[in-house]
SERO-4910 file (N, C-alpha, C, O; in steps of 0.05 Angstrom, whole numbers):
BEGIN
 pado doro    nc1    nc2    nc3   cac1   cac2   cac3    cc1    cc2    cc3    oc1    oc2    oc3
  Ala    A   -953  -1738   3343   -926  -1731   3352   -916  -1706   3336   -905  -1688   3348
  Val    A   -920  -1706   3309   -910  -1685   3293   -921  -1659   3297   -907  -1640   3293
  Ile    A   -950  -1657   3305   -963  -1637   3313   -952  -1624   3338   -951  -1599   3339
  Ser    A   -945  -1639   3357   -933  -1629   3384   -903  -1619   3377   -894  -1599   3388
  Leu    A   -889  -1634   3359   -864  -1623   3353   -863  -1594   3339   -845  -1577   3341
  Leu    A   -885  -1592   3325   -887  -1566   3306   -897  -1542   3329   -887  -1520   3328
  Ile    A   -914  -1549   3348   -922  -1532   3368   -900  -1525   3386   -895  -1501   3391
  Gly    A   -886  -1544   3395   -864  -1540   3411   -838  -1523   3397   -823  -1507   3410
  Gly    A   -835  -1529   3372   -815  -1511   3357   -826  -1481   3354   -813  -1461   3359
  Ile    A   -851  -1481   3346   -863  -1454   3346   -859  -1436   3374   -851  -1412   3376
  Ala    A   -866  -1452   3394   -864  -1435   3422   -836  -1431   3431   -830  -1417   3450
  Ala    A   -816  -1447   3414   -789  -1439   3420   -781  -1410   3412   -768  -1394   3425
  Ile    A   -792  -1408   3387   -789  -1384   3372   -799  -1359   3391   -785  -1340   3398
  Phe    A   -826  -1364   3398   -838  -1344   3416   -823  -1339   3440   -822  -1316   3450
  Val    A   -811  -1360   3451   -794  -1356   3477   -776  -1334   3474   -775  -1314   3488
  Ala    A   -757  -1340   3449   -739  -1319   3441   -749  -1290   3437   -736  -1271   3446
  Phe    A   -772  -1289   3423   -783  -1265   3418   -788  -1250   3445   -783  -1227   3447
  Ser    A   -799  -1263   3466   -807  -1251   3489   -784  -1237   3504   -788  -1219   3520
  Arg    A   -761  -1248   3498   -736  -1238   3511   -721  -1218   3491   -699  -1209   3496
  Ala    A   -733  -1211   3471   -723  -1191   3453   -740  -1169   3444   -764  -1173   3443
  Pro    A   -729  -1146   3437   -748  -1124   3431   -758  -1127   3406   -748  -1115   3387
  Ile    A   -781  -1147   3402   -793  -1150   3379   -821  -1148   3383   -830  -1157   3403
  Phe    A   -839  -1135   3363   -865  -1127   3373   -881  -1156   3370   -904  -1155   3379
  Leu    A   -875  -1174   3362   -890  -1201   3361   -901  -1209   3392   -924  -1218   3397
  Val    A   -884  -1202   3410   -891  -1209   3439   -887  -1185   3454   -864  -1177   3458
  Lys    A   -911  -1170   3464   -910  -1147   3478   -908  -1151   3508   -893  -1136   3521
  Asp    A   -921  -1167   3518   -924  -1178   3547   -903  -1195   3553   -901  -1217   3542
  Pro    A   -881  -1184   3573   -860  -1205   3580   -869  -1229   3595   -854  -1248   3596
  Ser    A   -893  -1230   3607   -899  -1250   3622   -910  -1276   3602   -916  -1299   3611
  Asp    A   -912  -1270   3581   -921  -1289   3557   -893  -1307   3558   -895  -1330   3549
  Tyr    A   -869  -1300   3567   -846  -1319   3564   -852  -1344   3579   -844  -1366   3569
  Tyr    A   -866  -1343   3601   -870  -1367   3612   -893  -1384   3602   -892  -1408   3605
  Arg    A   -913  -1373   3591   -931  -1386   3574   -920  -1404   3554   -926  -1428   3552
  Trp    A   -904  -1391   3536   -892  -1402   3514   -870  -1421   3522   -866  -1441   3509
  Leu    A   -854  -1415   3544   -837  -1436   3554   -854  -1461   3565   -845  -1484   3561
  Thr    A   -872  -1459   3577   -890  -1481   3586   -900  -1500   3558   -898  -1524   3557
  Ala    A   -910  -1485   3537   -922  -1500   3515   -896  -1511   3504   -898  -1532   3493
  His    A   -873  -1501   3506   -849  -1513   3488   -841  -1536   3505   -836  -1558   3493
  Gly    A   -838  -1535   3532   -831  -1554   3547   -846  -1582   3546   -837  -1605   3542
  Met    A   -872  -1575   3550   -897  -1595   3550   -895  -1615   3523   -895  -1639   3523
  Asn    A   -894  -1597   3501   -896  -1608   3475   -871  -1620   3463   -873  -1637   3444
  Met    A   -850  -1612   3473   -824  -1621   3465   -811  -1647   3481   -799  -1665   3470
  Leu    A   -816  -1644   3508   -806  -1662   3527   -824  -1681   3540   -816  -1698   3556
  Ile    A   -851  -1680   3532   -870  -1696   3543   -882  -1708   3519   -877  -1731   3511
  Phe    A   -898  -1690   3506   -916  -1701   3484   -904  -1712   3459   -912  -1733   3450
  Trp    A   -887  -1699   3447   -870  -1707   3425   -857  -1735   3430   -861  -1754   3416
  Ile    A   -841  -1736   3453   -828  -1763   3456   -850  -1784   3460   -847  -1805   3447
  Leu    A   -869  -1782   3474   -886  -1804   3483   -905  -1810   3458   -911  -1833   3453
  Trp    A   -915  -1789   3443   -932  -1796   3420   -918  -1816   3404   -928  -1837   3397
  Phe    A   -892  -1809   3398   -876  -1822   3379   -866  -1845   3389   -860  -1862   3372
  Glu    A   -863  -1852   3416   -854  -1877   3428   -877  -1894   3423   -874  -1917   3413
  Val    A   -899  -1886   3429   -926  -1906   3424   -927  -1914   3397   -927  -1938   3393
  Ala    A   -928  -1898   3376   -926  -1904   3350   -907  -1925   3343   -912  -1945   3329
  Leu    A   -881  -1919   3354   -860  -1939   3351   -866  -1966   3360   -862  -1985   3345
  Leu    A   -875  -1969   3385   -886  -1995   3400   -902  -2009   3383   -896  -2033   3379
  Tyr    A   -924  -1997   3371   -942  -2007   3353   -930  -2021   3327   -937  -2043   3320
  Phe    A   -912  -2002   3313   -897  -2011   3290   -882  -2037   3298   -888  -2058   3287
  Val    A   -864  -2035   3315   -847  -2060   3321   -859  -2082   3333   -847  -2103   3335
  Ser    A   -882  -2079   3340   -897  -2105   3352   -914  -2118   3328   -919  -2142   3329
  Thr    A   -923  -2102   3307   -941  -2109   3292   -924  -2113   3261   -921  -2135   3251
  Ile    A   -917  -2094   3252   -907  -2098   3222   -878  -2114   3228   -873  -2132   3212
  Leu    A   -861  -2111   3244   -837  -2126   3244   -839  -2155   3255   -820  -2172   3253
  Leu    A   -864  -2160   3268   -870  -2189   3276   -892  -2198   3256   -900  -2222   3259
  Asn    A   -902  -2184   3238   -921  -2196   3222   -948  -2206   3241   -960  -2227   3238
  Ser    A   -955  -2185   3260   -978  -2197   3274   -997  -2172   3277   -986  -2150   3278
  Pro    A  -1024  -2174   3280  -1039  -2156   3286  -1039  -2149   3311  -1031  -2166   3327
  Leu    A  -1049  -2120   3325  -1049  -2115   3347  -1070  -2133   3367  -1092  -2140   3359
  Phe    A  -1062  -2139   3391  -1076  -2152   3407  -1103  -2147   3409  -1120  -2164   3411
  Ser    A  -1107  -2121   3408  -1139  -2106   3412  -1135  -2079   3400  -1120  -2062   3410
  Val    A  -1149  -2076   3378  -1152  -2051   3367  -1166  -2034   3384  -1157  -2011   3388
  Arg    A  -1187  -2042   3397  -1203  -2026   3417  -1186  -2014   3437  -1188  -1990   3443
  Leu    A  -1169  -2029   3450  -1149  -2022   3469  -1133  -1998   3459  -1128  -1978   3472
  Gly    A  -1125  -2003   3430  -1111  -1980   3419  -1125  -1954   3419  -1113  -1933   3425
  Trp    A  -1151  -1954   3410  -1167  -1932   3409  -1174  -1919   3436  -1177  -1894   3438
  Ile    A  -1177  -1936   3458  -1178  -1926   3483  -1150  -1909   3490  -1152  -1886   3499
  Ala    A  -1130  -1920   3486  -1104  -1911   3491  -1102  -1882   3475  -1095  -1861   3487
  Phe    A  -1108  -1883   3452  -1107  -1859   3432  -1126  -1834   3446  -1118  -1811   3449
  Ile    A  -1151  -1844   3453  -1173  -1824   3464  -1163  -1811   3488  -1164  -1787   3491
  Leu    A  -1152  -1828   3506  -1140  -1817   3532  -1117  -1798   3524  -1118  -1774   3531
  Met    A  -1098  -1807   3509  -1080  -1791   3506  -1087  -1761   3492  -1079  -1740   3500
  Leu    A  -1105  -1768   3470  -1113  -1744   3458  -1126  -1723   3476  -1121  -1699   3474
  Leu    A  -1144  -1733   3495  -1160  -1716   3512  -1139  -1702   3532  -1142  -1679   3540
  Gly    A  -1120  -1717   3539  -1096  -1708   3559  -1081  -1684   3542  -1076  -1663   3553
  Trp    A  -1073  -1691   3515  -1062  -1671   3501  -1074  -1645   3498  -1061  -1625   3503
  Leu    A  -1101  -1644   3490  -1121  -1625   3486  -1123  -1606   3513  -1120  -1582   3513
  Ser    A  -1128  -1621   3537  -1130  -1606   3558  -1109  -1591   3568  -1111  -1569   3578
  Val    A  -1086  -1605   3565  -1060  -1590   3574  -1056  -1565   3560  -1054  -1543   3571
  Asn    A  -1054  -1568   3533  -1049  -1548   3512  -1069  -1525   3514  -1061  -1502   3511
  Tyr    A  -1095  -1530   3520  -1117  -1511   3523  -1109  -1495   3548  -1108  -1470   3548
  Ser    A  -1103  -1510   3568  -1100  -1496   3596  -1074  -1474   3592  -1074  -1452   3603
  Ile    A  -1052  -1484   3577  -1032  -1468   3572  -1037  -1444   3559  -1030  -1422   3568
  Phe    A  -1050  -1447   3535  -1056  -1426   3517  -1075  -1406   3525  -1074  -1383   3516
  Ser    A  -1092  -1414   3543  -1110  -1399   3557  -1100  -1381   3580  -1113  -1365   3593
  Gly    A  -1074  -1388   3581  -1059  -1371   3605  -1067  -1380   3628  -1067  -1364   3647
  Lys    A  -1074  -1403   3634  -1079  -1412   3665  -1062  -1433   3673  -1069  -1448   3691
  Ala    A  -1037  -1437   3660  -1020  -1459   3666   -991  -1452   3657   -976  -1467   3645
  Ser    A   -984  -1429   3666   -954  -1420   3658   -936  -1431   3678   -921  -1416   3691
  Val    A   -936  -1455   3682   -924  -1467   3704   -897  -1486   3699   -886  -1499   3716
  Leu    A   -891  -1487   3672   -871  -1500   3661   -881  -1528   3661   -904  -1533   3670
  Phe    A   -863  -1547   3650   -873  -1577   3648   -867  -1590   3675   -877  -1612   3680
  Thr    A   -850  -1577   3691   -842  -1592   3720   -866  -1582   3735   -872  -1598   3753
  Val    A   -880  -1562   3734   -900  -1556   3754   -893  -1557   3785   -909  -1567   3801
  Tyr    A   -869  -1546   3791   -861  -1547   3817   -878  -1534   3837   -883  -1510   3835
  Pro    A   -887  -1548   3856   -905  -1535   3879   -883  -1524   3897   -861  -1536   3902
  Pro    A   -892  -1499   3908   -923  -1489   3917   -936  -1477   3890   -960  -1473   3891
  Met    A   -922  -1473   3868   -931  -1459   3846   -957  -1480   3832   -952  -1504   3829
  Thr    A   -978  -1470   3826  -1000  -1486   3818  -1011  -1471   3794  -1012  -1447   3791
  Ala    A  -1021  -1492   3773  -1038  -1479   3754  -1066  -1470   3762  -1076  -1482   3781
  Gln    A  -1081  -1449   3747  -1103  -1439   3754  -1124  -1457   3749  -1145  -1451   3760
  Thr    A  -1124  -1478   3734  -1146  -1496   3726  -1140  -1525   3732  -1117  -1534   3726
  Ile    A  -1158  -1540   3742  -1155  -1569   3747  -1146  -1585   3720  -1131  -1605   3721
  Leu    A  -1157  -1574   3698  -1157  -1585   3675  -1127  -1595   3664  -1122  -1614   3649
  Phe    A  -1108  -1576   3675  -1082  -1580   3666  -1069  -1606   3677  -1053  -1619   3664
  Tyr    A  -1076  -1612   3702  -1069  -1635   3721  -1085  -1660   3711  -1074  -1682   3709
  Leu    A  -1111  -1654   3704  -1123  -1681   3696  -1114  -1689   3670  -1112  -1713   3664
  Gly    A  -1108  -1667   3652  -1099  -1672   3621  -1073  -1692   3624  -1070  -1714   3613
  Tyr    A  -1052  -1679   3643  -1028  -1694   3648  -1030  -1722   3656  -1013  -1739   3652
  Ile    A  -1054  -1726   3670  -1055  -1756   3685  -1067  -1769   3659  -1057  -1790   3651
  Leu    A  -1089  -1757   3646  -1105  -1777   3627  -1081  -1787   3605  -1078  -1810   3599
  Phe    A  -1067  -1764   3595  -1044  -1772   3578  -1026  -1798   3589  -1023  -1818   3574
  Ala    A  -1014  -1796   3613  -1000  -1816   3623  -1015  -1842   3623  -1005  -1862   3614
  Val    A  -1039  -1842   3633  -1056  -1870   3631  -1059  -1880   3606  -1057  -1904   3602
  Gly    A  -1063  -1858   3584  -1062  -1872   3558  -1039  -1884   3550  -1040  -1905   3538
  Val    A  -1016  -1872   3556   -989  -1886   3550   -986  -1910   3564   -974  -1928   3552
  Leu    A   -997  -1915   3587   -993  -1942   3603  -1007  -1963   3588   -999  -1986   3587
  Val    A  -1035  -1951   3575  -1053  -1972   3565  -1039  -1981   3540  -1038  -2005   3534
  Ala    A  -1025  -1959   3523  -1010  -1973   3498   -988  -1989   3506   -984  -2010   3495
  Val    A   -974  -1982   3527   -951  -2001   3534   -963  -2032   3541   -951  -2052   3534
  Ile    A   -981  -2031   3552   -993  -2054   3561  -1002  -2069   3534   -998  -2094   3532
  Leu    A  -1012  -2058   3515  -1021  -2067   3492  -1000  -2075   3475  -1004  -2094   3461
  Phe    A   -976  -2062   3475   -953  -2074   3463   -941  -2098   3473   -933  -2116   3457
  Phe    A   -938  -2100   3497   -935  -2131   3509   -951  -2152   3504   -944  -2175   3499
  Ala    A   -976  -2143   3504   -996  -2166   3494   -998  -2172   3466  -1007  -2194   3459
  Thr    A   -990  -2152   3448   -986  -2157   3420   -962  -2180   3416   -963  -2199   3401
  Ile    A   -942  -2174   3431   -919  -2190   3431   -923  -2216   3443   -910  -2236   3436
  Tyr    A   -939  -2218   3461   -950  -2245   3473   -964  -2262   3451   -957  -2285   3445
  Lys    A   -983  -2248   3441   -997  -2258   3418   -984  -2266   3394   -993  -2285   3382
  Ala    A   -963  -2254   3384   -949  -2263   3363   -930  -2280   3367   -919  -2291   3347
  Arg    A   -921  -2287   3397   -907  -2310   3402   -926  -2336   3402   -922  -2357   3389
  Val    A   -944  -2330   3416   -968  -2354   3418   -977  -2365   3389   -978  -2389   3383
  Glu    A   -983  -2344   3371   -987  -2354   3347   -964  -2361   3326   -969  -2368   3302
  Arg    A   -940  -2359   3336   -916  -2367   3321   -914  -2350   3296   -910  -2360   3274
  Arg    A   -916  -2323   3301   -914  -2303   3280   -883  -2297   3272   -876  -2287   3251
  Phe    A   -868  -2305   3292   -839  -2303   3285   -825  -2327   3297   -839  -2343   3310
  Glu    A   -800  -2332   3295   -787  -2352   3297   -759  -2339   3316   -747  -2318   3311
  Gly    A   -754  -2357   3338   -728  -2347   3351   -731  -2324   3366   -753  -2317   3374
  Ser    A   -710  -2310   3372   -711  -2287   3392   -725  -2261   3372   -726  -2260   3348
  Leu    A   -733  -2243   3390   -747  -2218   3380   -725  -2203   3362   -701  -2203   3368
  Pro    A   -735  -2190   3342   -715  -2174   3327   -702  -2153   3343   -715  -2145   3362
  Leu    A   -679  -2142   3337   -665  -2127   3358   -679  -2099   3359   -675  -2086   3379
  Val    A   -693  -2090   3341   -709  -2062   3345   -731  -2068   3367   -734  -2053   3386
  Thr    A   -746  -2090   3361   -767  -2094   3376   -758  -2104   3410   -773  -2100   3430
  Phe    A   -736  -2116   3411   -724  -2119   3436   -718  -2095   3452   -722  -2092   3476
  Gly    A   -705  -2074   3435   -698  -2051   3446   -725  -2034   3454   -728  -2021   3475
  Ala    A   -742  -2036   3435   -769  -2021   3443   -783  -2030   3468   -796  -2014   3483
  Ala    A   -779  -2063   3475   -788  -2074   3496   -776  -2061   3521   -791  -2053   3539
  Ile    A   -752  -2059   3523   -733  -2046   3544   -742  -2020   3546   -743  -2012   3569
  Ala    A   -749  -2004   3528   -760  -1976   3529   -786  -1978   3544   -790  -1962   3562
  Ala    A   -804  -1997   3535   -827  -1997   3546   -831  -2005   3575   -852  -2001   3587
  Ile    A   -810  -2018   3583   -806  -2027   3610   -799  -2001   3631   -809  -1996   3653
  Ile    A   -782  -1988   3619   -777  -1963   3627   -800  -1943   3630   -802  -1929   3650
  Gly    A   -817  -1943   3608   -841  -1930   3605   -858  -1934   3632   -870  -1916   3643
  Phe    A   -858  -1959   3639   -873  -1966   3663   -868  -1948   3686   -886  -1937   3699
  Thr    A   -840  -1945   3690   -829  -1929   3714   -835  -1900   3707   -836  -1883   3725
  Val    A   -838  -1892   3682   -846  -1863   3678   -874  -1856   3686   -880  -1834   3694
  Val    A   -892  -1877   3682   -922  -1872   3686   -925  -1875   3717   -940  -1859   3729
  Ala    A   -912  -1894   3731   -912  -1897   3762   -901  -1872   3775   -915  -1860   3792
  His    A   -877  -1863   3769   -872  -1841   3779   -888  -1818   3775   -892  -1801   3793
  Gly    A   -896  -1816   3752   -912  -1791   3742   -939  -1791   3756   -949  -1769   3760
  Ala    A   -952  -1816   3763   -977  -1817   3775   -976  -1808   3802   -995  -1797   3813
  Ile    A   -949  -1815   3816   -949  -1807   3847   -946  -1780   3849   -959  -1768   3866
  Ala    A   -926  -1767   3832   -924  -1737   3834   -946  -1722   3824   -950  -1700   3835
  Leu    A   -963  -1729   3804   -982  -1709   3791  -1005  -1714   3809  -1018  -1694   3816
  Val    A  -1013  -1740   3818  -1039  -1742   3837  -1032  -1723   3861  -1047  -1705   3867
  Tyr    A  -1008  -1728   3873  -1000  -1711   3899  -1008  -1680   3893  -1022  -1664   3905
  Asn    A   -993  -1676   3867   -998  -1643   3863  -1022  -1634   3858  -1029  -1612   3865
  Thr    A  -1040  -1653   3843  -1071  -1646   3839  -1082  -1643   3868  -1093  -1622   3874
  Leu    A  -1079  -1663   3884  -1091  -1656   3909  -1085  -1633   3925  -1101  -1622   3940
  Tyr    A  -1059  -1627   3921  -1052  -1601   3934  -1063  -1575   3922  -1070  -1555   3935
  Ser    A  -1066  -1577   3893  -1075  -1553   3877  -1106  -1551   3882  -1117  -1529   3880
  Ala    A  -1119  -1575   3889  -1145  -1572   3891  -1155  -1562   3923  -1177  -1555   3929
  Gly    A  -1134  -1566   3938  -1138  -1556   3967  -1149  -1576   3983  -1164  -1572   4001
  Tyr    A  -1139  -1603   3975  -1144  -1626   3995  -1122  -1634   4009  -1124  -1653   4025
  Ile    A  -1095  -1620   4003  -1073  -1622   4020  -1064  -1593   4028  -1060  -1577   4009
  Glu    A  -1060  -1586   4052  -1056  -1559   4060  -1024  -1552   4054  -1016  -1530   4046
  Thr    A  -1009  -1572   4058   -978  -1563   4052   -968  -1585   4036   -980  -1606   4032
  Val    A   -945  -1578   4025   -935  -1598   4005   -901  -1602   4012   -886  -1585   4021
  Asn    A   -896  -1623   4005   -864  -1631   4009   -853  -1630   3979   -856  -1647   3961
  Val    A   -840  -1608   3977   -830  -1602   3952   -808  -1623   3944   -808  -1632   3921
  Met    A   -790  -1631   3963   -773  -1651   3949   -784  -1676   3946   -773  -1691   3929
  Phe    A   -805  -1684   3961   -821  -1709   3955   -830  -1707   3925   -824  -1725   3909
  Tyr    A   -843  -1685   3917   -852  -1679   3890   -831  -1684   3874   -831  -1705   3860
  Arg    A   -809  -1667   3874   -788  -1670   3859   -777  -1696   3850   -773  -1703   3826
  Trp    A   -774  -1709   3872   -760  -1734   3869   -778  -1754   3849   -768  -1767   3831
  Phe    A   -803  -1754   3856   -820  -1772   3841   -821  -1756   3810   -818  -1770   3789
  Phe    A   -825  -1731   3809   -827  -1721   3781   -805  -1727   3765   -808  -1734   3741
  Trp    A   -781  -1725   3776   -754  -1734   3759   -755  -1763   3753   -742  -1769   3733
  Gly    A   -768  -1782   3768   -772  -1807   3761   -785  -1809   3737   -779  -1827   3722
  Leu    A   -804  -1791   3731   -820  -1788   3703   -797  -1775   3684   -787  -1787   3665
  Gly    A   -789  -1751   3692   -774  -1734   3674   -750  -1745   3659   -748  -1742   3634
  His    A   -730  -1760   3678   -708  -1773   3668   -711  -1800   3653   -699  -1806   3632
  Asp    A   -729  -1815   3666   -738  -1838   3652   -748  -1838   3627   -745  -1856   3610
  Ala    A   -765  -1813   3623   -780  -1813   3593   -757  -1805   3578   -759  -1814   3555
  Gln    A   -735  -1791   3582   -709  -1788   3563   -699  -1815   3555   -694  -1822   3532
  Tyr    A   -696  -1831   3578   -680  -1857   3570   -699  -1875   3553   -689  -1891   3536
  Val    A   -725  -1872   3557   -742  -1887   3536   -736  -1879   3507   -736  -1895   3489
  Asn    A   -732  -1853   3504   -724  -1846   3472   -696  -1857   3467   -691  -1870   3447
  Val    A   -678  -1851   3487   -652  -1861   3480   -648  -1888   3476   -632  -1897   3459
  Thr    A   -662  -1901   3491   -658  -1933   3485   -669  -1941   3464   -656  -1957   3450
  Ala    A   -697  -1933   3455   -708  -1936   3428   -691  -1931   3404   -691  -1946   3384
  Met    A   -676  -1905   3407   -660  -1895   3383   -633  -1913   3383   -624  -1923   3362
  Val    A   -622  -1916   3406   -596  -1936   3404   -603  -1964   3393   -586  -1977   3381
  Ala    A   -629  -1974   3397   -632  -2002   3387   -638  -1999   3357   -642  -2020   3343
***
């Protein structure tokens, strides 16, 4: 999460440089590369990496309970890491300057970008399932009494919203991946945008809900 925040912050500086007469960025087209790196790392990766860490913390430390499955935790981490690496590699190699929205008919030049996006989302989904399984285990083993602690309850609401993030994202990204790979000849732009912002807006409220709690 912190590395994503760092990358996103550095990218923001280069976004500004690419619009100013500064020698660090000579090619104006680099603007979209840096803007894509900024958007993906600040609006997707930083938020969701941190949220997963938060879910683990409030379901284990606050409930005095071990994770339901450490193996599932590693699976989620590996999926998210592979997705994160694939997307950032695609962006910095200059093959995916499509912003984090990836609006069709604009497409990335590599399928790695879309596969990475999907892998990351699946990893988040596994982590969310693990979170709820850990709460269930803590309840069965009587690791806590009474209601859930307020922060854990708030994180649980955020995790429920997280399910809608992944569901909307899966529909939008699989649809766009099929289009970019040539399996779909035409694409309904508004259909894509409707589902994509089911991901985009809900991801913001995942963060807001957790912070408020």
